[in-house]
C-alpha positions in Angstrom: 0.2 -0.1 -0.2 1.4 3.3 -1.0 2.1 6.3 1.7 -0.1 8.9 2.1 1.1 12.0 0.4 1.6 15.4 2.1 -1.7 16.8 0.8 -4.1 13.4 1.9 -2.4 13.8 5.1 -3.4 17.8 5.5 -7.3 17.2 4.1 -7.9 14.4 6.0 -6.7 15.8 9.2 -8.2 19.2 8.4 -11.9 17.4 8.0 -11.6 15.6 11.2 -11.2 18.6 13.1 -13.4 21.0 11.4 -15.9 18.7 11.2 -16.0 17.2 14.7 -16.4 20.5 15.9 -18.6 21.8 13.4 -21.2 19.1 14.2 -20.4 19.2 18.4 -21.5 22.9 18.3 -24.8 22.1 16.1 -25.6 19.2 17.8 -25.0 20.7 21.2 -24.8 17.0 22.7 -23.2 16.4 26.3 -23.7 12.7 26.5 -20.3 10.3 26.0 -22.1 8.4 23.6 -23.3 11.4 21.4 -19.4 12.9 21.4 -18.2 8.8 20.3 -21.0 9.2 17.3 -20.0 12.5 16.3 -16.4 11.6 16.7 -16.4 8.0 14.4 -18.4 9.9 12.0 -15.3 12.8 11.8 -12.8 10.1 11.2 -14.8 8.0 8.9 -15.2 11.5 7.0 -11.6 12.6 6.9 -10.5 9.0 5.7 -13.2 9.4 2.7 -11.7 12.6 1.8 -7.8 11.7 2.3 -8.9 9.1 0.2 -10.1 11.1 -2.9 -7.6 13.4 -2.9 -5.9 13.2 -6.3 -2.5 11.8 -6.2 0.2 12.9 -8.5 1.4 10.3 -11.0 5.1 9.3 -10.3 7.6 9.2 -13.1 10.7 8.9 -11.2 11.0 5.4 -9.1 7.7 3.5 -10.7 8.7 4.3 -14.2 12.6 3.1 -13.7 11.3 0.4 -11.9 9.2 -1.1 -15.3 11.5 0.1 -17.7 9.0 2.7 -19.4 10.6 5.7 -20.5 14.0 5.3 -18.4 17.3 4.8 -19.8 18.6 1.4 -19.7 21.4 0.5 -17.7 24.9 0.4 -19.1 25.4 -2.9 -20.3 21.9 -3.8 -20.5 20.0 -4.1 -23.8 17.0 -1.4 -23.9 14.0 -3.4 -24.1 12.2 -4.0 -27.5 8.7 -4.3 -28.7 7.9 -7.9 -29.6 7.0 -7.0 -33.3 10.5 -5.9 -33.5 12.1 -9.4 -32.4 10.2 -11.5 -35.0 9.7 -9.7 -38.4 7.4 -11.3 -40.2 8.0 -11.9 -44.1 5.3 -12.6 -46.7 
């Protein structure tokens, strides 16, 4: 599982804090059960926001691992398309 980005952590944390305060103020609850329900709902909302933040596409290490767009290492032949390896003669 990839690590969360700084934007995901920031948006998720801000959502949890703001939504918890807003729901507590609007509901005016003072019971432990009410606070627990609001806290759980805020955590779920923060997780949802953090997971829906667009993640930028990585081009560095991932591309080098798959060989796409990365130069071949010295002494290693560059990958060739399958059609170039076996030309078809008619």
